[in-house]
C-alpha positions as CSV (number, residue, x, y, z in Angstrom):
1,X,-38.6,32.3,-11.1
2,X,-37.9,28.7,-10.5
3,X,-40.5,26.5,-9.0
4,X,-40.0,24.6,-5.8
5,X,-40.9,21.1,-6.0
6,X,-40.1,20.4,-2.3
7,X,-42.3,23.5,-1.3
8,X,-39.6,24.2,1.5
9,X,-37.3,27.0,1.8
10,X,-34.1,25.0,2.1
11,X,-31.6,27.9,1.2
12,X,-31.1,30.8,3.3
13,X,-28.9,33.8,3.1
14,X,-28.2,36.2,5.9
15,X,-26.3,39.5,6.1
16,X,-25.1,40.4,9.8
17,X,-24.9,36.5,10.6
18,X,-22.0,37.5,13.5
19,X,-24.5,40.3,15.0
20,X,-26.5,40.8,17.9
21,X,-29.7,39.6,16.2
22,X,-28.4,38.0,13.1
23,X,-26.0,35.4,15.1
24,X,-29.1,33.9,17.0
25,X,-31.0,33.5,13.5
26,X,-28.3,32.1,12.1
27,X,-27.7,29.5,14.9
28,X,-31.2,28.8,15.3
29,X,-31.7,27.9,11.5
30,X,-28.5,25.8,11.4
31,X,-29.9,23.7,14.6
32,X,-33.1,22.5,12.6
33,X,-30.8,20.8,10.4
34,X,-33.4,21.5,7.4
35,X,-31.5,24.7,5.6
36,X,-28.3,25.5,4.1
37,X,-27.2,28.9,5.5
38,X,-25.1,31.0,3.7
39,X,-23.6,34.3,5.4
40,X,-22.4,37.3,3.3
41,X,-19.5,39.0,4.5
42,X,-17.2,41.7,3.4
43,X,-13.5,40.8,2.7
44,X,-11.3,41.1,6.0
45,X,-14.2,40.7,8.1
46,X,-13.9,38.7,11.3
47,X,-15.9,35.8,11.2
48,X,-14.9,34.2,14.5
49,X,-18.2,34.8,16.0
50,X,-20.0,33.2,13.3
51,X,-22.2,29.9,14.1
52,X,-20.3,26.9,13.1
53,X,-21.9,25.5,10.0
54,X,-22.5,28.4,8.1
55,X,-21.1,28.8,4.4
56,X,-19.3,31.9,3.9
57,X,-19.7,34.3,0.7
58,X,-17.5,37.1,0.4
59,X,-18.7,40.1,-1.1
60,X,-18.0,43.9,-1.8
61,X,-21.3,46.0,-1.3
62,X,-20.1,48.4,-3.7
63,X,-19.6,45.8,-6.4
64,X,-23.2,44.3,-7.2
65,X,-22.1,41.5,-9.1
66,X,-20.4,40.1,-6.2
67,X,-23.8,40.2,-4.3
68,X,-25.9,38.9,-7.1
69,X,-23.2,36.0,-7.4
70,X,-23.3,35.2,-3.5
71,X,-27.1,35.3,-3.5
72,X,-27.8,32.7,-6.8
73,X,-29.7,30.0,-5.9
74,X,-30.9,31.4,-2.4
75,X,-34.6,31.4,-1.7
76,X,-34.7,33.6,1.5
77,X,-32.7,36.7,2.3
78,X,-32.3,37.7,5.9
79,X,-31.0,41.5,6.4
80,X,-29.6,42.7,9.6
81,X,-28.1,45.7,9.3
82,X,-26.2,48.1,12.1
83,X,-28.0,51.5,12.0
84,X,-24.2,53.1,11.2
85,X,-24.1,51.1,8.0
86,X,-24.1,53.4,4.6
87,X,-27.6,54.3,3.8
88,X,-27.5,52.9,0.5
89,X,-26.1,49.1,1.3
90,X,-29.5,47.8,2.2
91,X,-31.2,49.3,-1.2
92,X,-27.9,47.6,-3.0
93,X,-28.4,44.0,-1.4
94,X,-32.1,44.2,-2.3
95,X,-31.1,45.2,-5.9
96,X,-28.7,42.4,-6.1
97,X,-31.5,39.9,-4.5
98,X,-34.0,40.7,-7.3
99,X,-31.4,40.1,-10.0
100,X,-30.4,36.9,-8.2
101,X,-33.9,35.6,-8.4
102,X,-34.4,35.6,-4.5
103,X,-38.0,35.2,-4.0
104,X,-38.3,36.6,-0.2
105,X,-36.6,39.0,1.8
106,X,-36.7,39.7,5.7
107,X,-35.5,43.3,5.2
108,X,-34.0,45.4,7.9
109,X,-37.1,46.4,10.2
110,X,-36.9,44.6,13.6
111,X,-39.5,47.1,14.8
112,X,-43.0,48.3,15.9
113,X,-46.4,47.0,14.8
114,X,-46.5,47.7,11.0
115,X,-50.3,48.6,11.6
116,X,-49.6,51.6,14.2
117,X,-49.3,54.4,11.6
118,X,-49.1,57.0,14.4
119,X,-46.2,55.3,16.1
120,X,-44.0,54.7,13.2
121,X,-44.7,58.4,12.0
122,X,-43.3,59.5,15.2
123,X,-40.2,57.1,15.3
124,X,-37.1,58.7,14.1
125,X,-36.1,55.7,12.1
126,X,-39.7,55.1,10.9
127,X,-38.8,56.6,7.4
128,X,-35.7,54.3,7.3
129,X,-37.9,51.1,8.1
130,X,-40.3,52.2,5.5
131,X,-37.5,52.7,3.0
132,X,-36.2,49.3,3.7
133,X,-39.6,47.6,2.8
134,X,-39.7,49.6,-0.1
135,X,-36.3,48.5,-1.2
136,X,-38.1,45.0,-1.7
137,X,-41.5,46.2,-3.0
138,X,-39.6,47.7,-5.9
139,X,-39.0,44.8,-7.4
140,X,-42.5,43.0,-6.7
141,X,-43.7,43.5,-10.3
142,X,-40.4,42.6,-12.2
143,X,-39.0,40.1,-9.9
144,X,-41.8,38.8,-8.0
145,X,-39.9,39.3,-4.8
146,X,-41.9,39.6,-1.6
147,X,-41.0,41.1,2.1
148,X,-41.8,39.4,5.8
149,X,-41.1,41.9,8.5
150,X,-40.2,40.4,11.8
151,X,-42.4,42.6,14.1
152,X,-40.7,41.9,17.4
153,X,-40.8,45.4,19.3
154,X,-37.7,46.5,20.9
155,X,-35.1,43.9,22.1
156,X,-35.3,43.0,25.6
157,X,-31.6,42.5,27.0
158,X,-30.4,45.1,24.8
159,X,-32.8,47.9,25.8
160,X,-32.5,47.1,29.6
161,X,-28.9,46.8,29.4
162,X,-28.2,50.3,27.5
163,X,-29.2,52.6,30.6
164,X,-31.7,55.2,31.2
165,X,-32.3,56.6,27.7
166,X,-33.7,53.3,26.8
167,X,-36.1,51.0,29.4
168,X,-34.9,54.0,32.1
169,X,-32.8,51.8,34.2
170,X,-29.2,52.7,35.2
171,X,-27.9,49.7,37.1
172,X,-24.7,51.1,38.0
173,X,-26.0,54.1,39.8
174,X,-29.3,52.3,40.7
175,X,-31.8,54.9,39.0
176,X,-35.0,54.2,37.5
177,X,-37.0,56.4,35.1
178,X,-40.5,55.6,34.8
179,X,-42.4,56.8,31.8
180,X,-45.6,58.5,33.5
181,X,-46.4,55.9,36.4
182,X,-44.5,52.9,34.9
183,X,-47.4,50.6,34.2
184,X,-47.9,50.7,30.5
185,X,-47.0,47.7,29.0
186,X,-45.0,47.0,25.8
187,X,-44.1,44.0,23.6
188,X,-40.6,43.3,23.7
189,X,-38.4,40.0,22.4
190,X,-35.0,38.6,23.3
191,X,-32.4,38.0,20.3
192,X,-33.0,34.0,21.0
193,X,-36.7,34.7,20.4
194,X,-36.2,36.1,17.3
195,X,-33.8,33.5,16.1
196,X,-36.4,30.8,17.2
197,X,-39.2,32.7,15.4
198,X,-37.5,33.0,12.1
199,X,-36.3,29.3,12.4
200,X,-39.7,28.0,13.0
201,X,-41.1,30.4,10.2
202,X,-38.9,29.2,7.5
203,X,-39.7,25.4,8.7
204,X,-43.3,26.0,7.3
205,X,-44.0,25.0,3.9
206,X,-43.5,27.8,1.4
207,X,-47.1,27.4,0.4
208,X,-49.8,26.0,2.9
209,X,-50.8,22.7,2.3
210,X,-53.4,20.4,4.8
211,X,-55.1,23.5,5.8
212,X,-51.9,25.0,7.5
213,X,-50.1,28.3,6.4
214,X,-47.0,28.5,4.7
215,X,-44.2,31.1,4.3
216,X,-46.1,32.6,1.3
217,X,-49.0,33.6,3.3
218,X,-47.2,36.3,5.1
219,X,-45.8,37.6,1.8
220,X,-45.7,41.6,2.2
221,X,-47.0,41.3,5.9
222,X,-45.4,41.5,9.4
223,X,-44.7,38.1,11.4
224,X,-45.7,38.7,15.0
225,X,-43.8,37.6,17.7
226,X,-42.9,38.5,21.5
227,X,-40.9,37.5,24.7
228,X,-42.8,39.5,27.1
229,X,-45.5,41.9,27.3
230,X,-44.4,43.8,30.3
231,X,-44.0,47.4,31.6
232,X,-41.6,48.9,33.4
233,X,-43.1,48.2,36.9
234,X,-42.8,44.4,35.6
235,X,-38.9,45.2,34.6
236,X,-38.2,46.7,38.0
237,X,-39.7,43.8,40.0
238,X,-37.6,41.6,37.7
239,X,-34.4,43.6,38.4
240,X,-34.8,43.4,42.0
241,X,-35.3,39.5,42.3
242,X,-32.1,39.3,40.2
243,X,-29.8,41.6,41.7
244,X,-31.3,40.9,45.6
245,X,-32.7,44.5,45.8
246,X,-35.8,46.3,46.7
247,X,-37.4,49.6,45.6
248,X,-36.0,51.2,48.5
249,X,-32.3,50.6,47.1
250,X,-33.4,52.6,43.6
251,X,-34.0,56.3,43.0
252,X,-37.0,56.3,41.3
253,X,-38.5,59.1,39.1
254,X,-41.2,59.5,36.9
255,X,-41.2,61.7,33.7
256,X,-44.1,62.6,31.3
257,X,-43.5,60.2,28.5
258,X,-44.8,62.6,26.0
259,X,-42.8,65.5,27.0
260,X,-39.7,63.2,27.0
261,X,-40.2,62.0,23.6
262,X,-40.9,65.7,22.2
263,X,-37.6,67.2,23.9
264,X,-35.5,64.2,23.2
265,X,-36.4,64.6,19.5
266,X,-35.6,68.1,19.6
267,X,-32.3,67.4,21.5
268,X,-31.7,64.9,18.6
269,X,-32.3,67.3,15.6
270,X,-29.9,69.7,17.5
271,X,-27.1,67.2,17.3
272,X,-27.5,65.2,20.4
273,X,-27.3,61.8,19.3
274,X,-28.3,60.4,22.7
275,X,-32.0,61.8,21.9
276,X,-32.5,59.2,19.5
277,X,-32.9,56.6,22.1
278,X,-34.6,58.5,24.7
279,X,-37.0,59.9,21.9
280,X,-38.2,56.1,20.5
281,X,-38.3,54.7,24.0
282,X,-40.4,57.3,25.6
283,X,-42.8,57.0,22.3
284,X,-43.4,53.2,22.6
285,X,-44.6,53.9,26.4
286,X,-47.3,56.2,25.5
287,X,-50.7,54.9,26.9
288,X,-53.0,53.6,24.2
289,X,-56.2,55.2,25.1
290,X,-58.1,52.4,22.9
291,X,-57.0,50.1,25.2
292,X,-56.7,51.6,28.4
293,X,-58.3,48.8,30.7
294,X,-55.6,46.6,29.5
295,X,-52.7,49.0,30.5
296,X,-52.0,48.9,27.0
297,X,-49.0,51.4,25.5
298,X,-48.3,52.0,21.9
299,X,-45.5,49.5,22.0
300,X,-48.0,46.8,22.6
301,X,-49.0,45.3,19.4
302,X,-50.4,41.9,21.0
303,X,-53.4,43.5,22.5
304,X,-54.6,45.4,19.3
305,X,-54.5,42.4,17.4
306,X,-55.6,39.8,19.7
307,X,-52.6,37.9,19.9
308,X,-49.4,36.8,18.2
309,X,-48.2,34.4,15.5
310,X,-46.9,32.0,18.1
311,X,-49.4,29.0,17.5
312,X,-49.0,28.6,13.9
313,X,-45.1,28.9,14.1
314,X,-45.3,26.2,16.9
315,X,-43.7,28.6,19.7
316,X,-44.8,28.4,23.2
317,X,-47.7,30.7,23.7
318,X,-46.8,31.2,27.5
319,X,-43.8,33.9,27.9
320,X,-40.2,33.2,28.4
321,X,-38.6,33.3,31.8
322,X,-38.6,37.1,32.5
323,X,-36.0,36.6,35.4
324,X,-33.6,34.7,33.1
325,X,-33.6,37.5,30.4
326,X,-33.2,40.1,32.9
327,X,-30.2,38.5,34.2
328,X,-28.8,38.6,30.7
329,X,-29.6,42.1,30.5
330,X,-27.8,43.2,33.9
331,X,-24.6,41.1,32.8
332,X,-24.7,42.9,29.9
333,X,-24.8,46.2,31.5
334,X,-22.5,45.6,34.5
335,X,-20.0,44.2,32.0
336,X,-19.9,47.4,29.7
337,X,-21.9,46.5,26.8
338,X,-22.8,50.0,26.7
339,X,-19.5,51.0,26.3
340,X,-18.5,48.8,23.5
341,X,-22.0,49.8,21.5
342,X,-20.6,53.5,21.7
343,X,-17.1,52.6,20.5
344,X,-18.7,50.7,17.6
345,X,-21.0,54.1,16.7
346,X,-17.7,56.2,17.0
347,X,-15.8,54.0,14.8
348,X,-18.5,53.7,12.4
349,X,-19.1,57.6,12.6
350,X,-15.5,58.1,12.0
351,X,-15.5,55.9,9.0
352,X,-18.6,57.5,7.5
353,X,-16.6,61.0,7.8
354,X,-13.9,59.7,6.0
355,X,-15.9,58.3,3.3
356,X,-17.9,61.5,3.1
357,X,-14.4,63.7,3.1
358,X,-13.2,61.5,0.3
359,X,-16.3,61.7,-1.7
360,X,-16.5,65.5,-1.6
361,X,-12.7,65.7,-2.5
362,X,-13.2,63.6,-5.6
363,X,-16.2,65.7,-6.9
């Protein structure tokens, strides 16, 4: 693998540059003016939503050589894939990255604390997260490739907007479902903060210098960032301020977080796809008994590790404007964002069903 005389990560490739988290990451990287950013996209994909200034490289994920060609010369690869992507896509991308000589990969992780093994074991998508990291690790010895996972918890505006199965709020019908008493705090991150974090991280030298850390210090580790450490009670207070409401305007219910998690998981494995969100979000709000005095839930990774990576990244250590982020979530909810996501899921499911049928027919 070629040495880097500038000690800087200058060439970055991104999969999913037009997506919910990929777009702000690409935009933030371009805004620094210090990176050449290349978007990998399928032939015929709509690139109209891509940030201006991106280089476009067309690939066929069923033709490894096209991916290798697109990744030649890249130093860092960011992978953002929909949960509805074919399950072997991530592995194909990582295999091609290794063949192309890419040194670092930020896998499709975007999740909870890597060190909270109990939480990750209970998360339905926990095995997928592990597999995505393993897709990189399998090339460590032969290609010298490392992973860096962005630990950002759940996305704030996304989770707030999608309804009662997620953060518990139905803004159309003014219902709020609190896990337990609604006071357990979690870490949650906006898409914009994810973008700022990745850009700040890749603005560090590749290898630490002058007593300061570099990108390589996070090789095979998590990069911990957050926008807020908040409870559902905090969220409802913010919703009231943004929407001009009071608690009396909401129908507030309380559910046992553990019971909701287990019943939702059972429903999911019985075929109810909505059980996925219910199970995941109920689980992150389980109280963390070790940090009970801090009102810490299992989705709070800031308290157990004694802080975040903001200082070394040069990100503000104070939280963002909660009401501003809440307003974005409200606008998304009332503007039909959930319907858009459901339509995408149905389309992806239909495409996968056709793929499965054609595969069976060809055997």
